[in-house]
N, C-alpha and C positions, 0 to 999 in steps of 0.2 A: 822443630828448628831446622834451618838451612845454612850450611857453610859451604861456598864456593860450588854450588850446585848439588851438594850432597845433603840428603834429608836424615836428620838425626831423630830419634825417639829416646830421648833420656828417660832414667828411671826417677820418676819425680815423687818427693815426699808429699804426704796428705797436707792439705792447707795451702791450696792456690787461691789467691785473692786477686780480683779484678775490680779496678776502683774508677768510677766516673764522676765528672762533675758538669754542671750545665754550662759553665762559661770560664775561660781563661786558664784552662788546666787540661793537659791531655790525658787520655785513658791511660792506665798503669796497670800492668800484670806483674806480680811478684810470685815466686816459687822458688823452692830448694830442689836441686838434683843432685843424685850421686855421682861424684867426679871418677872416671876412668880412662884408661888410655883411649878410649873410642869416643868419648865426649870431646870433640875438638870444635869450642866455640869461640867467638870473637865478638867484640863489640860491633854493632852494626849488622849482626846476623838477624835474619828474619826469624820471627816467633809466631805460631799459630795455635790459638787454643780452640778445641772443639768439644762439644759436650753432646753425647748420643748422636754424633755424626754431623752435627750442625756447627758450622764455624761461627764462632762469638767474637773473637779477637785476632787481629793481624797487626803485629808491631815489629820494633827492632830493639835489640839488647843494647842497653845504655850503660848498665852497671853490673859488675860481678863482684861478689865478696866470698871469702872462705878464710877459714882458720886451719887447726890442725886436723881436724876431721876431714873426711872425703866428701864434704857436703859443700856445694857452691850455692849461693843465694843469688838468684838472677832478677834484675829489674828491667822490665822492657815497656815502651811506650809506643802508643799508637801513632798515626801520621800527624795528629794535632801537635805533637811535640816540636815539629819544625816550624810552627806559627809562633815560637818564641824568638825566631829571627827578629833582628831589628832592621829597620830601613827607614829611608825618608821618601813619601810619596805624596805627590800632589794630583789631585783628580778633579774633574769637574763633569756634572751631568750623569753620574752613575748611580744605579740602585746598589744596594748592599749586596745583592746576588751578583750583580756584574763586577763589583770590586773583589768579590772572593774569586771568580773566575780569572780575573787578572792577575791577581796574586799567586793563584795556583799554577798558572802558566809560568810566571817569572820564577817561582822556587820548584818547579817540576813536581808538583803534588797531584795525586789521582784524584778525579772527582766522581762522585755518584750522583745522587738525586739532588738537584739544586732548584727549588723553587723560587718563582719570580717574587721578590719582595715588593715590587709595584712603586714605592715610593723613591723618587729621583732626588738625590742630595744635590743641591745646587753647586757646591763647590767645597773643597776641604784641604787643608794642608796638614799631613802627619809627619811631625818632625823627630826623628829618631825614636820611633815607636816601634813596639812588637807588632808582628801581623795580628796576633791575637787582639790587641788593643785598637788596631785600625777597623777590623771587622766588627768587633763590639760596639765602637763608637758609632759605626754605620748601623748597626742594628739597634742601638739604643735611640738613636734619631729616627729611625724607622718606626719603632715602638711609641715613641712621643707623639709623631704625626699621625699615625693610623691607628694606635691601640693593638696592633697585632704583634705577638712575640714570636720570633723565629729561633730555632735551635741549630746550632752548628755541632756537628757529632761525626766521629769516624766509624763507618760501617764496613769492617772488616777490610780495611785498607782503601777505602774511599771516603773523600770528604763529603758529607750531605749536609744541605741546609733546608730545613722544613718548618713550616707552619706548626707551631704547638698543637693546634686543633686536630692536626693530622697524625699525632703521635700518642693517641689514646690506647693504653694497654687493655686487656681483658681482665686484669687483676683487681679484685675487690678485697680490701683489708677492713675486718670489723675488730671488735675487742678481743676476739680469740684468735686473731691473724698475727700477732706480734708477741713476743716473749715480755717486753717492756717497752714503754714509750716515756719522752721527756718532751714536756711542752712548755713553751715560755711566749710572753707578750712584751714587746718593747718599743718605745718611741726613741730609743737611743741612737738608732742607725736607720737610714733610708726612710725617715718620717720627717715631712717639711709641711708647715702650715702657711708659709709665706715665701712666694716665689719672686725673685727680683733678677731681671735681665737687664743688661746694660749695653748700649751700642754708642761708641765714640762717632759722632756725627762731623766727619771732615768738612761738609759743606757749611755747616752752622757753627761749628767750633764748640758744640755743646755736646753733653752726653745725655742720649734719649734713654729713659728708664721706663720699663714695662713690668708691672706688679700685677700679681694675683694672690689673693689671701683670704683665709677663712676666719672669719671673726669668731665663730663659735669654737673653732680648734685653738685659736689663740687664748681665748678666755679659759679654756681647759687645760692646755699644755704650755703657755707663754709662746713666746715668738722662737720657732724653729725655722731659720732663713736658709733657703737655697739660693745661691748667687752664681751668675754665669756671665762672662763678657761675650757678647756677639760679635761675629764677624760680618753679619749681614742683618738688617732690621726687617726683611721678609718674613713675614708671618710670626713676628715676635710676640706679640699678645696672644695670639692662638697657641703659641708654644708654651708661654707661661701659663695659660688657662689649662693646657694638657697636662704639664708638669704637675700643677697643683692637685689635678685630678688623680694622678697617678701616685703621688706621695703623701696626700693628706690622709693618713691612716696608720693604724698601729701595724708593726710587723710582727707576724706571728711565725714561730718555728716550732715544728713537730718532728722529732727524732724516733723513728721507729727501729727496734732492735730484733734481730733474728725473725725476720718475716719469711715464710716459706719462699724459696727462691723462684724467679720467673726470669729466664734469661732474655725475654723481650722488653724487660723494664730497664731503661737507661736514663740517665740525667736528661731531664726534658721531657720525659714521658708524663702524660696525664694518667693518675692511678686514681682508682675509685676508693672511697674512704667512707666508711660508716662508723663513727667513733665519738662517744661523749667526753668532752675535755673539761667539764666544769661549767664553764661560762658559756659554753655554746656546744650544741651538736652538729658535728660535720657530717653531711650527706651529700656528697658531690665529688667530682674530679678534682685533683689537686695536681700540682706540678712537682715532680721530683727534682730538687736541687742537687743532690748527690747521692749517688748509689754504690754501695760496697758489696759486690757479690763475692760469698765465701763457699768454696768447694772443698769439703774434707769428709772422710769416712763415709763416703758415698751419700753424702748429703749436701744439699744446695741451699743455703740460708743467705739473707742479705740484709743489710742495714740501709734504711732510706731517710733521708732527710727532705722534708717539704717545707718550703718557705714562701712567705709572700705577704703583703698587706692584706688583712682580713682574708688570707689565702687566696689572693689574687697575686700571681707572679707579675 
């Protein structure tokens, strides 16, 4: 930790937890330290976690808690925490990566590797939205148009944006690789078999409607409709078709408990999995939606959540 240029090395209790989510949530580090007169820390102080000499986390203290005992519980967040700021932004002709660079400059955020997302967003108005939502909206539009999934994350104090295909880990998890797992299949969220997009055409005074649907899925599940009002009709039918391709599937969730820790695995990483789940055997790379690293008793374990339609994020 650092306070006013002075480095502090507190006596930390066992049980450091580093939590990561793929979108909309900053990286979070929680730990408990023994309070003494030398431990002078304040909100906003920098915190770094290193394991075996390798830096894993860099962030800032946001919360301190303590009771009668001389133990203080500290919660720190990485730089993504500042993407919870709200603003109103209007932009034209920018890619998601260009939007990130613009917001980083406006809010004094440090950037690392930012890959070119390629797809140009014609125009967009973000009214009273968090920076998280602005960037995610741009990434979602890019995913719909190109089929490419990009992951925003903080790499030890630098914001990075990378294609998921470039975030493959070396980890392979099989039936012996986790203490336990929980597996679920659902059509209750993020599953749509009918896409309906509408554009209010001021020239004709009518509403233009674009529909893509799967009769086979509707017969099986009933009508599960996604609706969106469009600001422009450009590429509307192609967007409807792409959304149907993306959402016309079951959502599968796999929670793995107490996997042997690998510090290279973060939310958005592709993790190798070979596991029988009853209705299917998975033998492929899957995307980590959430990762919880747990450091205690000289042991590093992690809980990993893998989510996706048919395990395609």
